[in-house]
C-alpha positions as CSV (number, residue, x, y, z in Angstrom):
1,M,125.5,77.3,108.5
2,A,125.0,80.8,106.4
3,R,123.1,82.8,108.0
4,Q,119.4,82.1,107.0
5,P,118.1,84.8,109.6
6,L,119.1,87.5,107.2
7,A,117.7,86.2,103.3
8,R,114.3,85.6,105.6
9,E,113.7,89.6,106.5
10,G,115.1,90.4,102.6
11,A,111.5,87.4,101.7
12,E,109.7,89.7,104.2
13,A,110.7,93.0,103.3
14,G,110.8,91.6,99.4
15,S,106.8,90.9,99.8
16,S,105.8,93.6,100.9
17,V,107.6,95.6,98.1
18,V,106.3,93.4,95.8
19,E,102.6,94.1,97.2
20,M,103.6,98.0,97.0
21,G,104.7,97.5,93.8
22,R,101.5,96.0,92.6
23,T,98.3,97.7,91.7
24,R,95.0,96.4,91.5
25,S,92.1,96.1,89.0
26,G,91.1,100.3,88.9
27,S,94.5,101.1,89.7
28,P,96.2,103.9,86.5
29,G,97.9,100.1,85.8
30,Y,95.5,97.7,84.7
31,A,92.4,98.2,82.3
32,D,89.0,96.2,82.4
33,L,88.7,94.3,79.2
34,D,84.9,94.6,79.2
35,V,85.9,98.5,79.0
36,A,88.9,97.7,76.2
37,D,90.9,94.9,75.0
38,A,94.4,97.3,74.2
39,F,96.0,94.1,72.6
40,S,92.7,93.4,70.2
41,E,95.8,93.9,67.6
42,K,98.2,90.9,67.4
43,S,100.9,93.2,66.5
44,V,100.6,95.7,69.4
45,R,100.7,92.3,71.4
46,R,103.5,90.7,69.8
47,D,106.0,94.0,70.4
48,F,104.9,94.4,74.0
49,V,105.2,91.2,75.1
50,R,109.4,91.3,73.1
51,K,109.7,94.4,75.3
52,V,108.7,93.2,77.8
53,Y,110.9,90.4,77.8
54,F,114.2,92.3,76.2
55,I,113.9,94.8,79.5
56,L,113.1,91.6,81.9
57,A,116.6,89.7,79.9
58,L,118.9,93.1,80.7
59,Q,118.0,93.1,84.2
60,L,118.5,89.4,84.8
61,T,121.8,89.8,83.2
62,A,122.6,93.0,85.2
63,T,121.4,91.4,88.8
64,T,123.1,88.3,88.3
65,A,126.4,90.3,87.2
66,I,126.0,92.2,90.4
67,I,125.4,89.2,92.7
68,C,128.8,87.3,91.3
69,T,130.5,90.5,92.0
70,V,129.8,91.7,95.1
71,I,129.9,87.6,96.5
72,Y,133.6,86.8,94.7
73,L,135.0,90.1,95.0
74,E,136.6,89.3,98.9
75,P,136.4,92.9,100.0
76,L,133.4,93.9,99.4
77,N,132.2,90.4,100.3
78,K,133.8,90.8,103.3
79,W,132.7,95.1,103.8
80,V,129.4,93.7,103.2
81,Q,129.8,91.1,106.2
82,L,130.9,93.6,108.4
83,N,128.7,96.1,107.6
84,R,124.6,94.8,107.6
85,W,123.3,98.8,107.6
86,F,124.2,98.4,104.1
87,T,121.6,95.1,103.2
88,F,118.5,97.9,105.0
89,A,119.8,101.2,103.9
90,L,118.6,99.7,100.5
91,F,114.8,99.0,101.2
92,P,114.0,102.9,101.7
93,A,115.2,103.5,97.5
94,L,114.0,100.1,96.3
95,F,110.0,101.6,97.8
96,G,110.8,104.5,97.0
97,L,111.1,104.2,93.4
98,I,108.7,101.5,93.3
99,I,106.0,103.1,94.1
100,T,107.3,105.8,91.9
101,L,106.8,103.3,89.0
102,A,104.1,101.7,90.2
103,C,101.5,103.8,91.6
104,F,102.1,107.2,88.8
105,E,101.8,106.8,84.7
106,E,104.1,109.9,83.8
107,P,107.7,108.4,85.3
108,R,107.0,104.8,83.9
109,R,105.6,105.7,80.7
110,R,108.2,109.0,80.1
111,L,111.7,108.0,78.0
112,P,114.0,107.9,79.1
113,L,113.3,109.1,82.7
114,N,111.2,105.5,82.7
115,F,114.7,103.3,81.7
116,I,116.7,105.3,84.2
117,L,114.2,104.6,86.8
118,L,114.3,100.8,86.1
119,G,118.0,100.8,85.6
120,L,118.9,102.6,89.0
121,F,116.0,100.0,90.9
122,T,117.6,97.0,89.3
123,V,121.4,98.3,90.1
124,L,120.0,98.6,93.7
125,E,118.0,95.5,94.0
126,G,121.2,93.7,92.6
127,L,122.9,94.7,95.4
128,L,120.0,93.7,97.5
129,L,120.6,90.6,96.7
130,G,124.0,90.6,96.4
131,A,124.4,91.3,100.0
132,V,121.8,88.2,101.1
133,S,124.1,86.7,98.7
134,V,127.3,86.6,100.8
135,F,126.0,85.1,104.2
136,F,125.5,81.8,102.1
137,E,128.1,79.3,100.9
138,V,128.9,80.1,97.0
139,D,127.4,76.2,95.6
140,V,124.5,77.3,98.0
141,V,124.1,80.4,96.0
142,L,124.8,79.3,92.7
143,W,121.8,76.0,93.7
144,A,119.7,78.7,93.7
145,L,120.3,80.9,91.1
146,G,119.0,77.7,88.8
147,A,116.6,76.4,90.5
148,T,115.1,80.3,90.0
149,A,115.8,80.0,86.4
150,F,113.9,76.5,85.9
151,V,111.2,77.4,87.9
152,S,110.7,81.0,86.0
153,F,111.6,79.8,82.8
154,G,108.5,76.7,83.1
155,L,106.2,79.1,84.9
156,S,106.5,80.9,82.1
157,L,106.1,79.0,79.2
158,F,102.4,77.5,80.8
159,A,101.4,81.0,81.4
160,L,102.0,81.4,77.6
161,Q,100.0,78.4,75.7
162,T,97.4,77.8,79.2
163,R,93.8,78.9,78.9
164,W,93.0,78.7,82.4
165,D,92.6,82.5,83.5
166,F,94.9,82.8,86.5
167,T,94.1,86.6,87.3
168,A,91.0,86.4,88.9
169,A,92.8,84.8,91.6
170,L,94.4,88.2,92.4
171,G,92.0,88.7,95.4
172,F,93.1,85.8,96.8
173,L,96.5,85.8,96.1
174,W,96.5,89.3,98.9
175,V,95.0,87.0,101.4
176,L,97.5,84.2,100.7
177,V,100.6,87.0,101.5
178,L,99.3,88.8,104.1
179,V,99.2,85.9,105.4
180,L,102.8,84.7,105.0
181,L,103.6,87.9,106.0
182,A,102.3,86.5,108.8
183,Y,103.7,83.4,108.9
184,G,106.6,85.0,108.5
185,I,106.4,86.8,111.9
186,I,105.4,83.8,113.8
187,A,108.9,82.3,112.1
188,A,111.1,84.9,113.1
189,I,109.7,84.8,116.7
190,V,109.9,80.9,117.1
191,Q,113.5,80.2,115.5
192,S,112.0,76.9,114.5
193,Q,114.3,75.5,111.5
194,W,111.1,73.6,110.1
195,L,108.6,76.7,110.4
196,R,110.9,78.5,108.2
197,I,111.0,75.8,105.5
198,L,107.4,75.9,105.7
199,Y,107.2,79.5,105.3
200,A,109.7,78.9,102.5
201,S,108.1,76.4,100.9
202,F,104.4,78.2,100.7
203,G,106.5,81.9,99.6
204,T,107.7,79.7,97.1
205,L,104.7,78.6,95.5
206,I,102.7,82.3,95.9
207,F,105.0,83.7,94.2
208,A,105.2,81.0,91.7
209,V,101.8,82.0,90.5
210,Y,102.2,85.3,90.8
211,L,104.9,85.4,88.2
212,V,101.9,83.2,86.3
213,V,99.8,86.0,87.1
214,D,101.8,89.5,85.7
215,T,103.1,87.0,82.6
216,Q,98.2,86.9,82.2
217,L,98.8,90.5,82.2
218,M,101.2,91.6,80.0
219,L,99.8,89.3,78.0
220,G,95.8,90.1,77.8
221,G,94.2,88.6,75.5
222,H,90.9,86.8,77.2
223,H,92.0,87.3,80.6
224,R,90.1,89.2,83.5
225,Y,92.9,92.6,83.8
226,S,95.0,93.7,81.1
227,L,98.2,95.9,80.7
228,S,97.6,99.0,78.7
229,P,100.5,98.2,76.0
230,E,102.5,101.8,77.0
231,D,103.1,99.6,80.3
232,Y,105.9,97.5,79.2
233,V,108.7,98.9,81.6
234,F,105.6,98.7,84.9
235,A,105.4,94.8,83.6
236,A,109.1,94.7,83.0
237,L,109.1,95.6,87.5
238,N,106.3,93.3,87.7
239,L,108.1,90.4,86.5
240,Y,111.1,90.9,88.0
241,L,110.2,91.2,91.4
242,D,108.5,87.5,91.1
243,I,111.7,86.4,90.1
244,F,114.0,88.1,93.3
245,T,111.3,87.5,95.5
246,L,111.4,83.4,94.1
247,F,115.3,83.6,94.3
248,L,115.0,84.6,98.3
249,L,112.7,82.1,98.9
250,I,114.5,79.5,97.1
251,L,118.2,80.4,98.7
252,E,116.5,80.8,101.9
253,L,114.7,76.8,101.6
254,I,118.3,75.6,100.2
255,G,120.3,76.7,102.5
256,L,118.2,75.6,105.6
257,T,117.4,72.1,103.4
258,R,121.4,71.5,103.6
């Protein structure tokens, strides 16, 4: 059986990474719509959404290619399995890039620096996901990729057409993520398969909702909080982090139930 603890550690760290990468109401990345609606013109909103999804599509394509390379290139696959330090060595660089893109306006808005940083982040994230995937059977990884794509596409369509404002639940989701992290620590100590299955299921639900919230933040409009039209790189980063965390959690869930 595949060694799921590494994936669980990656998912827990991924949860922390996602939260480190988010700015909340009153932070530079979000604008209170009571003050100004940056998406009052539909053409501005359409251009912004197109940019975000184009960048996200490139990120997901590159990430999938890197995962497949790490899995199917046997010398690289064996090297990663024998050198676990490589997986954990990626986290400091990822944290640094997320903090830079999330907390500082100039790096995330200045061309071409924002694309260089985002491209570097995507490559490192792809290597991280590939390094975690080598500890699972190939068919498990492919099922997880397919399930993540299906869930992400369905949730995105739902967020694009629903009238419900999920952005009001940001504070509640933050509390749930803290609970998830605490529960993950307990599951790691107890080493119970059922606890780990519950952890992966609970985490999948939380980040599924986060994907809907971040999609609505990107759309702006009538929602409580919104992103600036200049923050297309930050919006793509948010959606990518949600999808990457969903993949880790679904990967562990499928691996545990096989």
